[in-house]
C-alpha positions in Angstrom: -13.0 -13.3 32.9 -11.2 -11.8 30.6 -13.1 -9.1 27.8 -13.4 -11.8 25.0 -14.1 -14.5 27.4 -16.9 -12.5 28.7 -18.1 -11.4 25.1 -18.2 -14.8 23.9 -20.9 -15.8 26.8 -22.9 -13.7 25.4 -22.7 -14.8 21.6 -25.9 -16.0 20.4 -27.4 -18.4 17.3 -29.3 -15.5 16.2 -25.9 -13.6 15.3 -23.1 -15.8 14.6 -24.7 -17.3 11.5 -21.7 -18.0 9.7 -18.0 -20.0 10.7 -15.6 -18.9 14.1 -12.8 -20.5 13.6 -11.8 -21.1 17.1 -8.2 -20.3 17.0 -6.9 -19.3 20.5 -4.6 -16.3 19.5 -1.0 -17.2 20.6 0.7 -15.6 23.3 4.9 -15.4 23.0 6.5 -15.3 26.2 9.5 -15.6 24.6 9.2 -11.9 23.3 10.9 -12.8 20.0 8.2 -11.8 17.1 6.7 -14.7 16.2 3.5 -15.5 13.8 0.5 -15.2 15.8 -2.6 -16.6 14.2 -6.1 -14.7 14.1 -9.4 -15.3 15.9 -12.2 -14.7 13.0 -16.0 -14.4 13.0 -18.1 -13.8 10.0 -21.7 -12.8 11.1 -24.4 -12.4 8.3 -26.4 -9.1 7.9 -30.1 -9.5 7.7 -32.6 -7.2 5.4 -33.4 -3.8 7.2 -34.0 -4.4 11.1 -37.0 -1.6 10.9 -36.9 -1.3 14.4 -32.9 -1.3 15.3 -33.0 1.4 11.6 -35.4 3.2 13.7 -33.5 3.5 17.2 -30.0 3.9 16.5 -28.8 7.1 16.4 -28.4 9.1 13.2 -25.7 8.8 10.5 -23.2 11.6 9.7 -24.6 13.4 6.9 -20.8 12.5 5.3 -21.5 9.4 3.1 -25.0 9.8 2.6 -26.0 10.2 -1.2 -29.3 9.6 -0.9 -28.9 5.6 -1.2 -31.3 3.1 0.4 -30.5 1.2 3.3 -29.8 -2.3 1.8 -28.8 -3.7 5.5 -29.5 -3.3 9.2 -28.5 -5.0 12.3 -29.5 -4.7 15.8 -26.7 -3.6 18.3 -25.0 -7.4 18.3 -22.6 -8.9 21.0 -19.8 -10.2 19.8 -16.4 -12.0 19.9 -13.9 -9.3 20.9 -12.5 -8.0 18.2 -9.5 -5.0 16.5 -10.7 -5.2 12.9 -13.8 -4.8 11.3 -14.9 -5.0 7.5 -18.1 -5.6 5.7 -17.9 -7.5 2.8 -19.9 -9.1 -0.4 -20.0 -11.2 -3.3 -18.9 -10.0 -6.4 -17.0 -7.1 -7.2 -19.7 -4.1 -6.5 -18.2 -0.9 -5.8 -21.3 1.0 -5.0 -22.0 -0.1 -1.6 -21.4 2.0 1.6 -21.4 0.9 5.6 -21.8 2.6 8.5 -20.5 0.8 12.0 -20.6 1.2 15.5 -18.6 -0.4 18.3 -18.9 -1.2 21.9 -15.7 -0.7 24.1 -14.9 -4.0 25.7 -14.4 -2.5 28.7 -16.5 1.0 29.4 -19.1 -1.1 27.4 -19.7 2.7 25.6 -20.8 2.5 21.9 -18.7 4.5 19.6 -19.7 7.0 16.8 -20.6 6.1 13.4 -17.8 5.3 11.9 -18.1 5.2 7.3 -16.7 2.4 5.8 -16.2 3.4 2.2 -16.3 0.7 -0.7 -12.8 -0.3 -1.3 -12.0 -2.2 -4.9 -8.5 -4.1 -4.6 -6.8 -6.1 -7.3 -7.1 -5.6 -10.6 -9.6 -6.4 -12.7 -8.8 -10.1 -14.8 -5.8 -10.9 -13.0 -5.9 -14.2 -11.0 -6.1 -12.5 -7.2 -9.3 -10.2 -8.2 -11.1 -14.1 -9.5 -11.4 -14.9 -5.6 -11.7 -11.7 -4.2 -15.0 -10.4 -2.6 -16.6 -7.0 -2.5 -15.7 -5.2 0.5 -14.8 -2.2 2.3 -12.1 -0.8 4.2 -11.0 -2.0 7.0 -12.5 -0.5 10.2 -9.3 0.0 13.5 -11.1 -0.1 16.4 -10.0 -0.5 20.0 -10.9 -3.3 22.1 -14.7 -4.0 21.5 -17.3 -7.0 22.1 -20.1 -5.3 20.0 -21.2 -4.1 16.9 -24.6 -2.4 14.7 -23.8 -2.1 10.7 -25.8 -0.2 8.8 -25.1 -0.9 4.8 -26.4 2.1 2.0 -26.6 1.2 -1.5 -27.6 2.7 -4.8 -28.6 -0.5 -6.4 -30.2 -3.9 -5.0 -28.7 -5.7 -1.9 -25.7 -6.9 -2.4 -25.5 -11.0 -2.1 -24.3 -12.3 1.1 -23.4 -9.3 2.8 -21.6 -10.2 5.9 -19.5 -8.3 8.7 -16.0 -10.0 9.3 -14.3 -9.5 13.0 -11.1 -10.2 13.8 -9.0 -10.7 16.2 -5.6 -10.1 15.7 -3.9 -11.9 19.2 -1.4 -10.3 21.2 2.2 -11.5 21.7 4.8 -10.0 24.5 6.9 -9.0 21.4 4.6 -6.7 20.7 5.3 -4.4 22.9 9.2 -4.5 21.9 9.2 -4.3 18.0 9.4 -1.1 16.5 11.0 0.4 19.0 13.5 1.7 16.6 13.3 5.8 15.9 12.5 6.3 11.9 15.5 7.0 10.2 15.7 10.3 8.1 17.3 9.2 5.7 18.7 12.1 3.3 19.9 11.3 0.1 18.4 9.0 -3.2 20.5 6.2 -1.8 19.5 6.0 1.7 16.8 3.7 2.6 14.9 4.7 5.6 14.6 1.9 8.2 11.5 0.0 7.5 10.3 -3.0 10.2 9.9 -6.8 8.3 6.8 -8.6 8.0 8.3 -11.2 10.3 9.1 -8.0 13.2 5.1 -7.7 12.9 4.0 -11.4 13.6 2.8 -11.9 9.9 1.3 -15.1 9.8 3.2 -16.8 6.2 0.7 -19.8 6.3 -2.3 -17.6 5.2 -0.6 -16.1 2.2 -1.6 -17.1 -1.2 0.7 -17.7 -3.8 3.6 -15.9 -4.9 4.5 -12.0 -5.4 4.1 -10.8 -8.9 5.6 -7.9 -10.4 5.2 -4.9 -12.7 6.5 -1.0 -13.1 6.6 1.5 -10.4 5.8 4.5 -12.0 4.6 6.1 -9.0 2.9 6.2 -5.4 -0.6 5.9 -3.6 -0.9 7.2 -0.8 -4.0 5.5 1.8 -5.1 5.8 5.3 -7.0 3.4 7.3 -10.1 4.0 9.1 -11.3 3.7 12.3 -9.7 4.8 15.4 -6.6 7.2 16.2 -5.9 6.4 19.5 -4.0 3.3 19.4 -0.7 2.7 21.5 2.6 1.9 20.1 3.1 -1.2 21.1 -0.9 -2.1 19.3 0.1 -1.7 16.0 1.5 -5.0 15.4 -1.8 -6.0 16.5 -3.7 -3.5 14.2 -1.4 -4.5 11.2 -2.1 -8.7 11.8 -5.6 -7.7 11.8 -5.4 -6.1 8.2 -3.7 -8.4 7.0 -6.4 -11.3 8.1 -9.3 -9.2 6.7 -7.7 -8.5 3.5 -6.9 -12.4 3.0 -9.7 -13.6 4.8 -12.3 -11.0 4.7 -11.7 -10.0 1.4 -10.5 -13.2 -0.3 -6.7 -11.5 -1.7 -3.2 -12.9 -2.0 -1.9 -10.3 0.3 -2.4 -7.6 2.6 -3.2 -5.5 -0.1 -0.6 -2.2 0.7 2.7 -1.9 -0.2 3.7 -0.8 3.2 2.8 1.3 6.3 3.3 4.1 8.4 1.7 4.9 12.5 1.8 8.2 13.7 4.9 8.0 15.4 6.5 7.3 11.9 7.6 4.0 12.0 7.4 2.7 8.9 6.5 -1.6 8.4 6.3 -3.8 5.5 3.4 -4.6 3.8 3.1 -6.7 1.1 5.6 -9.5 0.6 7.9 -9.8 -2.3 10.3 -7.1 -1.4 10.5 -3.2 -1.0 12.5 -2.4 -3.4 10.9 -4.3 -6.2 7.8 -3.8 -8.2 5.4 -5.6 -6.3 1.8 -5.7 -7.1 0.0 -4.6 -4.6 -4.2 -4.6 -4.3 -3.8 -1.1 -3.3 -6.2 1.3 -5.6 -8.1 -0.5 -8.7 -6.1 -0.3 -12.0 -3.0 1.3 -11.0 -1.8 -2.0 -8.6 0.8 -3.1 -11.8 2.0 0.2 -11.9 2.3 2.0 -8.8 3.4 1.4 -5.2 0.9 1.9 -2.8 1.7 3.5 1.1 -1.0 3.8 3.5 -1.3 6.0 6.9 -2.1 4.4 9.8 -5.4 6.0 11.6 -8.5 8.1 9.9 -6.7 11.7 8.4 -10.3 12.6 7.7 -11.1 13.5 11.1 -7.6 14.7 12.2 -4.3 16.0 11.0 -1.6 13.4 10.3 1.1 14.0 12.5 4.4 15.7 11.3 6.6 12.3 12.4 4.2 10.1 10.1 4.4 13.0 6.8 8.1 12.9 6.7 8.5 9.3 6.8 6.0 9.3 4.1 8.2 11.6 2.9 11.5 9.6 3.6 10.3 6.7 2.0 9.3 7.8 -1.3 12.6 9.6 -1.9 13.9 5.7 -1.3 11.8 4.1 -3.2 10.7 6.3 -6.4 14.7 7.3 -6.2 15.2 3.8 -6.9 12.7 3.5 -9.7 14.2 6.9 -11.1 11.1 8.8 -10.5 10.4 12.2 -9.8 8.3 12.8 -6.7 7.2 16.3 -7.7 6.9 15.2 -11.4 3.9 13.8 -13.6 3.8 10.6 -15.6 1.3 8.4 -17.5 -0.3 6.5 -14.5 -3.3 4.2 -15.7 -3.0 6.0 -19.4 -3.4 9.2 -18.3 -0.9 12.0 -16.9 -0.4 12.6 -13.1 1.4 13.9 -10.8 3.6 10.8 -9.8 2.5 11.1 -6.4 -1.6 10.9 -5.8 -4.0 10.4 -3.4 -6.0 7.0 -3.2 -9.6 9.5 -4.6 -7.2 10.9 -7.2 -7.7 7.0 -8.8 -11.3 5.6 -7.3 -14.6 7.3 -5.5 -13.4 7.5 -1.9 -12.3 10.4 0.6 -9.2 8.1 0.7 -6.7 9.5 2.4 -8.5 12.3 4.2 -8.3 16.1 3.5 -6.3 16.9 5.7 -3.5 14.0 4.4 -4.9 14.9 0.8 -4.1 18.9 1.8 -0.2 17.6 3.0 0.4 15.9 -0.7 1.6 19.0 -2.9 4.2 19.4 0.5 5.0 15.5 0.1 6.0 15.5 -3.3 8.5 18.9 -3.1 10.2 16.9 -0.2 10.3 14.1 -0.8 12.3 15.5 -4.3 14.2 17.6 -1.9 15.2 14.8 0.3 16.3 12.6 -3.2 19.2 15.0 -3.5 20.8 14.0 -6.5 19.3 11.6 -8.8 18.6 10.1 -12.2 14.7 10.4 -13.8 13.1 8.6 -16.6 16.3 6.3 -18.9 15.0 5.1 -22.0 16.5 4.0 -24.8 15.3 4.6 -28.0 15.0 2.2 -30.2 15.7 -0.8 -28.4 16.0 -2.7 -31.8 17.9 -1.5 -34.2 18.7 -3.3 -37.9 22.2 -4.1 -38.9 24.3 -1.2 -40.3 21.5 1.0 -40.1 22.2 3.7 -37.6 22.1 3.1 -33.6 20.3 4.3 -30.6 20.2 6.9 -28.0 20.0 7.2 -24.0 17.6 9.9 -22.8 17.2 10.6 -19.0 16.8 13.7 -16.7 19.4 14.7 -14.1 19.1 16.6 -10.9 21.4 17.6 -8.5 24.9 17.4 -8.7 25.6 14.3 -11.2 28.6 13.1 -12.3 27.0 10.4 -15.3 29.0 7.5 -16.8 27.0 5.4 -20.0 28.8 1.8 -20.8 27.4 -0.4 -23.7 29.0 -3.5 -23.2 28.6 -6.8 -25.3 29.3 -10.3 -23.9 31.1 -11.4 -26.9 33.1 -8.2 -27.6 33.2 -6.7 -23.8 33.2 -3.1 -24.2 32.3 -0.9 -26.9 31.4 2.6 -25.5 32.3 4.6 -22.4 31.3 7.8 -22.0 31.0 10.3 -18.8 31.0 13.9 -17.8 28.9 16.0 -14.9 25.6 17.9 -14.9 24.4 20.2 -12.4 20.8 21.4 -11.6 17.8 20.0 -13.8 19.0 19.1 -16.8 18.1 17.1 -19.7 20.7 13.8 -20.5 21.2 12.6 -23.6 23.9 10.0 -25.0 24.2 8.6 -28.5 25.5 5.4 -29.5 26.1 5.0 -33.4 25.4 1.4 -33.5 29.7 1.1 -34.3 32.0 -1.5 -33.1 35.6 1.1 -31.7 37.3 0.4 -35.0 34.4 1.9 -36.5 32.5 -0.8 -38.0 29.0 -1.5 -37.5 28.1 -3.6 -34.6 27.8 -7.3 -35.6 23.7 -8.4 -34.6 23.1 -9.3 -31.5 22.4 -8.0 -27.7 24.2 -5.3 -26.3 23.8 -4.3 -22.7 23.0 -0.3 -21.4 24.5 0.5 -18.4 23.6 4.3 -16.8 25.4 5.4 -13.4 26.4 8.4 -11.4 27.0 9.5 -7.9 26.5 12.8 -6.2 29.2 14.3 -7.8 30.0 16.8 -4.2 29.8 14.0 -1.7 30.5 10.9 -4.3 26.9 8.9 -3.1 26.3 6.6 -5.7 23.0 7.1 -7.6 20.5 3.6 -8.3 22.1 2.1 -11.7 20.0 1.4 -14.8 20.0 -1.5 -17.2 18.9 -1.6 -20.4 19.7 -3.8 -23.8 20.0 -2.8 -27.4 19.4 -5.9 -29.9 21.1 -5.4 -33.6 18.8 -7.1 -36.0 20.9 -9.5 -38.5 
């Protein structure tokens, strides 16, 4: 009898007080990635079970801030699961949980793991309207038992429960992701990223269409739980996080834009296009101005492998370069000057991405910029609206490396109006002025004028991502 069926046979009515969706995980014998539905269970967390509280092992000092215990279960027999998380009604973030799990094969219980409250979609958004409060997901080995302790400095949250996800398996899991991570050099080089389809994302559970904002920086995260996962288990873990975020937390999609495993393999997270400014649900207040990259594992307990760190640097170099952001600079993010690459703890009350990975951020910023090579940073035109016959506008940008730049101003009606180019070496400021006049010296008529900034590495000839804007001359 499998561990999942053996565990299900031990379930009691007292343990499962909410819905159990009995969808049997699909086993794909074709070794081709296909959507894999998850099996889920929700267990209500009662008020404090005093006998269980007394009998349970002591929780670690981390996370204990004098908060009251507002929920406590006895050790519970459960369905088999790989991902667990605690959720509640509303958007409170003053709640944390300690969870320990029982290994399905050995019947041994783990030590307590701290699950911090994790805010997701930005307040006031449609996605936030149907979201539940909750913790970060816990990643475990195959487990069939759980015990949960919930603490809060306030009153007990309503509808407190623990959600369990069995993500199912596929014969394709062992094959997907076998491509070694790309060591991309130069801003124009995109590293290899495995698609949502490759890890078996069930697109039928995703809600709504992706929304887009602006990329001004990046937030580095980590997941909670085990670091002892195998390479072929990674697609399962991704499916489990995805299901917990959508069906447990009520989000539209998985919260992170991209994830990276301990072998340095990159995986597409939230749908909508990695080259675009997809709004995620990874850091409250920062989602529409940043993208989130999450390291799979707990890096408060162990150092992040160098392959993982290198892939984070490689992806940051490409993604931030695509949006003309210097990884080693500062910028205005969520209304304040911050480094363009921050840890989750810099945007919320959390230890994420763990003390060891957080300590790597200065190195990650520096190395990501070095990987970019030649670049064009923070271009803008000022002003973008010009009254007729009153003057023009100026394009400003910063250059890095050896850059041959070109600025063209054109109009659908009048064609090319201005075309200027030159070279720059090192980190310098670039200003290109258009005086608002046509090639014959007359004032540019009212209308829209397109600005195109392009460039390439002077030594290699490799193109740098271009940038476009529009100047409007009013009547």
